[in-house]
C-alpha positions as CSV (number, residue, x, y, z in Angstrom):
1,X,0.0,0.0,0.0
2,X,1.5,3.3,-1.0
3,X,1.5,6.5,0.9
4,X,-1.5,8.0,-0.9
5,X,-4.0,5.2,-0.2
6,X,-7.3,7.0,-1.0
7,X,-9.9,4.4,-0.2
8,X,-12.5,7.1,-0.5
9,X,-14.9,9.2,1.5
10,X,-17.2,8.1,4.3
11,X,-18.4,4.6,3.8
12,X,-21.6,3.7,5.7
13,X,-22.6,0.3,6.9
14,X,-26.0,-0.8,5.5
15,X,-27.4,-0.9,9.0
16,X,-26.5,2.8,9.8
17,X,-29.2,5.4,9.3
18,X,-31.7,3.3,7.5
19,X,-35.1,3.1,9.3
20,X,-33.8,4.5,12.6
21,X,-32.4,7.7,13.9
22,X,-28.7,7.9,14.7
23,X,-28.6,9.2,18.3
24,X,-24.8,9.6,18.8
25,X,-21.7,9.5,16.8
26,X,-18.4,8.4,18.4
27,X,-15.6,10.2,16.6
28,X,-12.3,8.2,16.4
29,X,-9.0,8.3,14.6
30,X,-7.3,5.0,13.7
31,X,-4.0,3.7,12.2
32,X,-4.1,1.3,9.3
33,X,-0.9,-0.7,9.2
34,X,-0.7,-3.5,6.6
35,X,2.2,-6.0,6.3
36,X,2.3,-9.1,4.1
37,X,-1.4,-8.7,3.3
38,X,-2.5,-8.5,6.9
39,X,-3.7,-5.6,9.0
40,X,-2.6,-4.8,12.5
41,X,-5.5,-5.0,15.0
42,X,-5.7,-4.6,18.8
43,X,-8.0,-6.0,21.4
44,X,-8.6,-4.2,24.6
45,X,-8.8,-5.9,28.0
46,X,-12.4,-7.1,28.6
47,X,-13.4,-6.7,24.9
48,X,-14.3,-9.5,22.5
49,X,-13.6,-7.8,19.2
50,X,-10.5,-6.4,17.6
51,X,-10.3,-2.8,16.6
52,X,-7.7,-0.7,14.7
53,X,-5.2,1.1,17.0
54,X,-6.2,4.6,17.8
55,X,-8.8,6.4,19.8
56,X,-10.7,9.6,20.6
57,X,-9.4,13.1,20.4
58,X,-8.7,15.2,23.4
59,X,-10.0,18.8,23.3
60,X,-8.3,20.8,20.6
61,X,-6.4,17.9,19.1
62,X,-6.0,17.4,15.4
63,X,-6.4,14.0,13.8
64,X,-2.6,13.7,13.4
65,X,-1.8,14.6,17.0
66,X,-4.5,12.1,18.2
67,X,-3.1,9.4,16.0
68,X,0.5,9.9,17.2
69,X,-0.5,10.0,20.9
70,X,-2.9,7.1,20.8
71,X,-0.6,4.7,18.9
72,X,2.3,5.6,21.2
73,X,0.1,4.9,24.3
74,X,-1.4,1.7,23.0
75,X,1.6,0.1,21.1
76,X,4.7,1.8,22.3
77,X,5.8,2.9,18.8
78,X,6.3,6.3,17.3
79,X,4.6,7.2,14.0
80,X,6.6,9.4,11.6
81,X,4.4,12.5,11.2
82,X,5.9,13.1,7.7
83,X,4.4,9.9,6.5
84,X,0.8,10.3,7.9
85,X,-1.7,9.9,5.0
86,X,-5.5,9.9,5.2
87,X,-6.7,6.5,4.0
88,X,-10.5,7.0,4.3
89,X,-13.3,7.6,6.8
90,X,-15.8,4.9,7.7
91,X,-19.0,4.9,9.8
92,X,-20.9,2.0,11.2
93,X,-22.9,0.8,14.2
94,X,-20.7,1.0,17.3
95,X,-19.7,-2.4,18.6
96,X,-21.4,-3.2,21.9
97,X,-23.4,0.0,22.0
98,X,-27.2,0.7,21.7
99,X,-28.8,0.8,18.3
100,X,-28.3,4.2,16.7
101,X,-24.9,4.8,18.3
102,X,-22.4,4.9,15.5
103,X,-18.6,5.2,15.3
104,X,-16.9,7.4,12.6
105,X,-13.3,6.4,12.1
106,X,-10.9,8.7,10.2
107,X,-8.1,6.3,9.3
108,X,-4.5,7.0,8.4
109,X,-1.5,5.1,7.3
110,X,2.0,6.0,8.6
111,X,5.4,4.5,9.0
112,X,6.6,3.7,12.5
113,X,9.8,3.1,14.5
114,X,10.0,0.8,17.5
115,X,8.7,-2.6,18.4
116,X,4.9,-3.1,18.5
117,X,4.1,-4.0,22.1
118,X,0.6,-3.9,23.6
119,X,0.3,-1.3,26.4
120,X,-2.3,0.7,28.3
121,X,-5.7,-0.8,27.7
122,X,-4.5,-3.2,24.9
123,X,-4.5,-6.9,25.9
124,X,-3.1,-8.2,22.6
125,X,-2.4,-7.4,19.0
126,X,-2.9,-9.6,16.0
127,X,-2.3,-9.5,12.2
128,X,-5.6,-10.2,10.6
129,X,-6.7,-11.1,7.1
130,X,-10.0,-10.7,5.4
131,X,-11.0,-14.2,6.7
132,X,-10.9,-12.8,10.2
133,X,-13.7,-10.3,9.6
134,X,-15.9,-12.0,12.2
135,X,-13.4,-11.1,14.9
136,X,-13.6,-7.4,14.4
137,X,-16.0,-4.5,15.1
138,X,-18.6,-3.6,12.4
139,X,-16.6,-0.5,11.3
140,X,-13.3,-2.5,11.0
141,X,-15.3,-5.1,9.1
142,X,-16.1,-2.5,6.5
143,X,-12.5,-1.4,6.3
144,X,-11.3,-5.0,5.9
145,X,-13.8,-5.4,3.0
146,X,-12.6,-2.3,1.3
147,X,-9.0,-3.1,1.7
148,X,-9.6,-6.7,0.4
149,X,-11.5,-5.3,-2.6
150,X,-8.6,-3.0,-3.3
151,X,-6.2,-6.0,-3.3
152,X,-4.3,-4.7,-0.2
153,X,-5.6,-7.4,2.2
154,X,-5.6,-11.1,1.7
């Protein structure tokens, strides 16, 4: 996957916004890291699904600053700010939340330095392929589908 990924604009899950009101949007920023046709995913302590590394903004934070901070906290690596590229934004029903609560994830690629080690709330990391789509949240499932369709994920 090159630096200018460009998977498109906001993708919406078929179960978002059709026939029911969206009551809340959880706004997140996430890191897409693909190696050997697999995507890096993280599972938090007490959670049953894998997510992409990242998290919510603190007041006044930009997407890039949020991404750098969250990835450093969760995986003990530093992202290279010069390589951060927007890959796309996806929106879907938020995993484990009431109907109508959606998550919007602005996703970015970036190079990193350091060894990937789970930290903070992260229990484990895994390299997942498209066949693992049943192990991830609905928003990540959409991302896996798009990456697979683009030929970046096996």
